[in-house]
N, C-alpha and C positions, 0 to 999 in steps of 0.2 A: 528561290531566287529570281526571276524572268531577266532573260537575256535580252539587250537593247538588241535593234537592228540598225544597220545601216552606220554613218559615221557621226561621232560625237567629239567634241571639244569646249576647253573654257569650264565654265562653271557647272554644264550639264554632265562632263566627266570627272569635276570634283565631287558631285553628288552622287554620282553612281559607285565610285571609289569608297566614298565613306559609307554607303547603304551595303557595298559588298564587305566593307567591314564587321560594320554590326552585326549582318546576315550571319555571317559564317562565324563568328564569334558566338554568337546564341545559338548554331545550330551545334557546335562545339560543344561548348558547356552543358545543351541539353542530353548530349549523348552519354558525358562522362556521368552525370548525376543520374541514370537508370541504374548504373551497378553497385552491387556489394562492394563497397573500398577493399577491405583485407584481402578479397579473393583476386579482384584484379591488379591490387598492388604487387602482389607476390607473382601475378603472373606478367604483368607488365615489367617488374625487375628481371624476369627471367627473359625476356625479350631483349631489353636493353644488354644485359650482356652477353645474347646469342651475337647482337649488332658488334658488340667490342671484339669478341671474339672474330669474326668474319672478318672484320677491317685487319686484325693484327696478327692474325696466323701466318698469313704469307711473309710477314717480316721475322717469322721462327723458324720456316722451313727452310731448311739448309741443303737439302736433296733435289735438284732439279727437276728431277722426273716426278714426285712425289707435287713439287710446286706448282707442275704442270697441268696434273691430275685434278690438284685442287681449283688451279683458276677456272678451268673448261670445264669443270665439273655440271651437268645437269641432272635432275634424277626427272626423265620422262616414262621411267617403266618399261621401258626396252631390254631384250635379254643383254647388250652391250652398256648400257646404264646400269645395270643392276650389276654386272660382272666388278666395273668401275668403283663402283660403289660399294662393294666387299672388300676390294684393292686399298681403297682411299680412308675408308672405317679403321682398316686394318692400321694403315701407315699411319694416320693421325694417333690412332693408340700408342702407337710404338713412339711415336715421336711427344705427344702429351700423354694422354689417360685417356681410359673409356668415356668419361665424363664431357671431356671436351670432344671428342668422335662423336657420341650420342646427340649432344646440343647440335653439332654441327648440321648432322645427318637428319636429324627430326628439323630444325629450320630448314633446310635445303626442300624438304619434301614439302614447308607450309609458303616456299616462295615459290614451287612449281604448281602446286594447285592453285594458289593467287593469279599465275601467269595464265594458266588456262583459263581463269573469270576475265581475265583482264581482255585477252584474245576471244571470247565472246562477245564483249564489248565493242570490240576492235580500238581497245582504249591506244595503244600504240602507236596507229595510223593518225590518231586525232590529238595527239599529245608529242610525239616525238620519239624516236627509237632510243634514245638517250636513256631511258628507263626501264629500257627491254632488260628482261629478265631471264636471257637466255641462260647466262651461266654463272657460275660465281663473279667472276670479274665483274660483270655487267651489275651483279646483284651489290657488289660491293660499292661502286660509285652511286648506286643509288640511293644505299644507307647512308654514306659518308655524306650527300647532298641533303638527307633527312634526319640525321641523328639528333641534332638539337629539338627538334620538332619530338622525338620520341620521348628524348630527357624531359623536356618540358612538359609533357603529358604524365610522367614520371612523380614528378614534384607536384601535380596538382590533383593528382587521382586521390589522395587522401583529404584535400580540402573541400573538393566540389563532389565526389561520389557518395551520394547518399540511398541508392535504391537496393534492390534484391536479385536483380539481373545478375547471372552468369555466365561468361563463356569460356569455353575450354581452351588451354593454351593453342592447341594445334588448328583452333579456328581464329585464334585472335587478328592476327594479321590481315585476315581476310574481312575481318569482321571491322578491322578499323583503317583499313586502306584510304578509303575515300575521305572518313573526317580528315585525315592528315594530309593526304595528296590535294584533297581539293578543297577545304577548308582552310587549313591552318598554309598551306601554302598558298592559297587566294589574299590572306589576309595580308601575309607580306608582301605581294606583289602589288595588292592593291596600293598601298602604302608608297611602295617604292613608284609607280606609276602615279601617285597624287604629285609624288614629289616633282616628278619629271613637268607634271603638266603645272605646275606653279614656279618652275626653274629657268624654262626656258619659252619662246613665242613658237606659234604655230603648231604646239604639238595637237595631234587627234589620233581616234583609234578609229578603225572598221572593224564592226562585227558579221563573222561569216554567219549567214541562216542557217548554213547546213549542220558546221563543227560547233556552234555560239562561241567560236573562240574569237577572242579582241586582237587584234594586230595593229601596233603604234606606228607611229612613222621616226622613234627614235628609241634605241636600246640602252639600257643602263645596267652594267655587271656592277656589283660590291664587293664580292669576294676571288681572292687567290686560290692559287693550286691548293688540293686537298681540301676545298669549300673552307676555307680560313679567312676570316678578317684580315686586311692589312695591318701591320706593326710597325710603328716607326723604326723598332731594330729588334728581329727577333732571335732568337736563340741560335736558328740555323742560319740567318745569316752572319753572325759573329763567327759560330766555326767555320764556314765557308770563307769570310772574305778578310777574317783577323785572326788566323790561324796561329802566327806569332805572338799575340798579345795572350792566349789563353795557356795556361798551364795545364799540362798533361797531368788525366787520374783514371785512376784505374775502377771502372763500374762493377760495383757489387753484380750487376747482372739478374737477370729472370731465372728462379731457379728451374733445376731440370724437370721435365713432365708440366710445367705451367706455361699458359700464354701472359698471366701475369704475376707479379710478385711484389709485395710491400717494401722489396728494397728498392723497386723501381723511384719509390718517393725520395730517398734519401739519395741517387743517380741524380733526380732531378734538381735536387738543390745542390749539391756538388757540381752538376755542371753548370748551373747559374752561377755559381759563385767564382768557377773557374773562367768562365767565358765573361763575367762583368767585373772582372779584381780590379780593374783601372778604376771603377767608379765606386769602388769601395762597397758592394752589396752587401757584403759577408758582416758589414758592422751596422748595416741598419738595425733598427730595433724588431722590425716586421721579421727578416730573417730569423733571428733568433727564436722570437714568438711561435714561428714555423715549426722551427726545429722543435721547441721544446712540445708544441703540441703534437707534434707525429709520435715523439717519444710517448706521449700521455695516452693516445689511441692505439697503440702497439698493441696492447691485449686482448684489443675488440675484433681484431681481425680474422676473420672466417675463409680456410682456403683461397686466403692470397690473393682474394678480390675482393669481398664484401666486408663494410663493417658493421657492425650494429651494437649499439649501445642504448643502456635501457637510461631511464630519464634521469634519475638520481644522479648517478655517474656523467652524463652526459652537462647537467646543471656544474658537476664539480668541475671539469674540464674547460667551461666555456667561462667558468669566473676566475679560473686562472689566465687563461687566454682573452680576457674581456676584449681587446681590439679586432680579434675577428669576429666576422660575421659568420657562422656557420649555417643560420638557418633563417630562411624568408618565411615569414607568418604569412604574407598578403597571399590573396589566391586572383589577384590580377593576373592576366595572363601574359601582357608585354612584361611586366615584372619578373616573373617565373622566365621568361624566355632570354632574357637579358641579366639575370642574375650568374653571378659564379657560384654561389654559396653551394656548399656540397653535399649538406644533409635533407632528407627528406623525414617527413614523421609521422607514423599510423600508429593511434593509441597510446601507450607510455613506450617506445622505443625509437629510435633516432636511426636513419639507413643513410650508408654511403659507399661509395666505392675506390678503389685506387683509381681507377680511372677519373675519377670525377675529383678527386684530392689532387691529384697530380694536374691537371687542369686548374683547379683550384691556387694553389703554391705557385704553378707557373704566371698566371695571371697577374696575381698580387704583386709578386716582385717586379714583374718587366714592368706593369703601370706604375709602380714607386718611384722606379728612374726616368717617368717621363719628367719631372721637376728638376732633375739633375742636368746642369747648363753644359758639363763636359759630355755628358750622352745626348745631347739634344746636338749638338753642334757636330761630334762624332758620327752620330746615326746620318747626319746629313752626306759626309764623307763616304760612309760607307753605300750608302744609295747610289753616289755616284758610281763608285766601284762595279754594283750591282746594273747600274745601265750601260756603262762599258762591256761586261762581260757578256750583257745579252746581244751587243752591238757587234760585237765581234764575233760570236758564234751565228750571227748574221750576215758576216762579210762585209762590214764596216770596219776600218782602221781607225781605232783612235789615236789620236795626233799627239795625244799628252798634254795641250795648252791650255795649262792652268791659270796664266795670267801673259797681259802685254801690256807693258807699264805699270800702269797702277790699277790698272782695270781685270778683274779676275773670270775668267770662263771655268764653268762645270766640267761638259764632257763636249769636245767636238772632234767631229769623226769625218772620215772623207770615203765617197763610194765612188769606187768605179775611176779613181783618180780626175775625175773631172766637175764633181761635187763635194760642198760644204756641208754638213748637217752641223749647226750648232744647237746642244740640248742645255735648258736650263733644268737643273732637276730639282724640284719641290717636295719636301717632305713636313709639311704643314701638317700636325697631328690633330683629326677631330673622331670622335666617339662613333663610328658606323652605327653601331647597337642605337644610337639616340634617334636613327631614323622615326622609327615608329612610338619613341616617347614622346617626343618634343620636333614635331615635324617644322613647327613655326620656326625656330630658333635653327633648326637643320636648312632650312630652303635661306636665311639671312646667310648664314654660314657661307653656303655654296655659292651666293652671288657676290660676295665679298670676297672668295678664293678667286673666282673666276676674275673678277675684275680686277685685283691682283697681279693674278697671271695675264692677263690683255698687256698689263703696264707693261710686266717683265717683258714680253715678246716686242712692245713697241721701243722698247730699251735697247733690247738687242738688235734691234733693226738700224737705229740709231748710230750705234756703232761699229756697225758689220764693216767698214771700211777697215778697222785694225783687222780684222781677220783675212781678210784679202790682201792686206798689204803682207801680211805674217805669210799668206801662205801663196798667193800669187793666183789664186782663181776665185773667178767673180761671181761663178753661179753658187749661191747660197742660201740654205733656208731654215729657219729658226723655229726651235720648239721648246713646249714647256712638257716636261713627264712630271704628272704627280702621283704617288706613291700611293695616298688616300682619294678614290676616284672622286670625282664632281661632274656635274651635269652640265653639258655645254655642248654646243651645236659648233665651236670654234675648232675646226680642222687641226690646228695648229698647239691644242691642248690636248695631251695625249692620257690617258690613264693608265698607269704603270700595269694592270691587270688583264691589258690588251695592248699592251707597247710591242710584244712580237707580233702579235697578229697585223698592228698597223706598219709596222717596219717591212712587212712582206709586201703588203699593199702600195709602200713608198717604193 
C-alpha cells in the first residue's frame, strides 16, 4: 500500500484508514491461505505455547540468580552467551523439565535470528526501541503486547489455510513477523486513529517521507498495564483493595516441574467465588455450568496444558453445557480477535489450552457481574480507592472528604499544602473491544461520555466554594478520571491508564 506524504485530515484521513484496514486484512488472509492447514496449525500451537511459557516462567522461578539469568539472557552466539545458555538450560530443566527448557532455548534462538534480520532493516530505529529483542525481558514485553494477535491467527488457520506451503517451526517467527507486526497492528491502529479522527476536531497526521511513518497530533491508549483491557472491577483490584471481604482459600497451585497445570482452573474458580462472595457469584447458574464443564473435559487434558477432544465427545460435552459458546464458526478476523471462545477445530478434533480456558472462565464470570447493581456501586468505591492509592504514591494527601452537607465528593487531595485537587472518579463501563466491531456506536458513546464528564466538571466548579470553605484554600482544580479511556482534548478529563503520567505533569 502506498503511504501518503505530507499532512492529512478529515475525510482524507478516514479514507486512508479504511483503505489501510482493507489492504492489510487482504494481505493477511492471502498469506494464511497459502499454507497447508494441519502443518501450520501444529507449529502455530507450539509458538503460542512458547509465548505462554516465556511470559509465565518468571512467576515460577524462585531463585533470584536463575531469574536474573532468564530475564537478561540473549543468544548471540558468543562464548559467554553459550556458557550462560548451558547454565540456564540446566536450571530450567531442574526447575521444570527438559521439554520446557528445550522449547525456551529453541524459541530464544528464533528470536535472536529474527533480531538480526530486523537490525539489517534498521527496524527498531524506525518503529521504536520498545520492541527491541535484546533479551528475554524485552521479548516478554513484545509478546505480551502481541499475544492476542498470535492467538487470533491460531483460531483462523483451520478456517483460512487451504494451500500446500510448509514452513519449519524454527523459521515460522521470522516468516510471519511482518504479517503480525505490520498488517495486524496496522489494522488495530487504523481503527483507533479513525475513531480519534471522528471524535475530536483538528486531528491531523503528518507522514515522514523517509520512514513512511505517520505521526498524529493526538495520542490515545486503550490498554492498561500488562496490555490488558480495563475492567470495571478486576479480580486483582478486589484482592488488593477489598482484602477484608475475601475468604482465604488454599490454592491447589501448579504441579511441580510444570509451568501450567489443569488445577489452575479450579484455583481460578475458587479465587473468583471467594473474591466476589458478596455478589453471590457462586450461586450464578453460569458458575455451576463452568464447574461441570471443567469436570467433563478433565479426562482430555494432555501434559497439564493442552486439551484435545474428538468431535463426538465435544458434541456430547457441549450438549450438556449448551449455554457455553465454546467454539466460534466464523472466519471473520474481528470476530475471532474479540472472541473469548476457547476452542479451535481442525478436521475431527477440537483444541484448547489451560491458558485459554482460564481466560474464558474469568471473562465470562466477571462480565456476568456487570448487571449486578451492588457490583456496579461497589466497583465505583473501589475505583475511588485506586485513585487515592495512586495519588498518595505520588506525593498527594487524600483529605478523606466524602461529603460536605448533602453534597458528595469522590477524592479530594492536597499537594504541597497550598492546592486542592478535586477528582471525580467515573467507572462508566463500555466494551473496549467493540471499537473495531461497531465504530459508529463507539464514536457516539465517546461523545456522550465526554459531554457527561464536561457537565460533571461544570458542576464541581459551581460548588467549589464548599471545598474552599471546608479546607480554607482557594487554589483548586477539578478533574474527572475515567476508568474506561475516552477520546478528548479536554485536559481536565484524564484516562486512568495514563493517570500517573498526568500526575507527574501536574
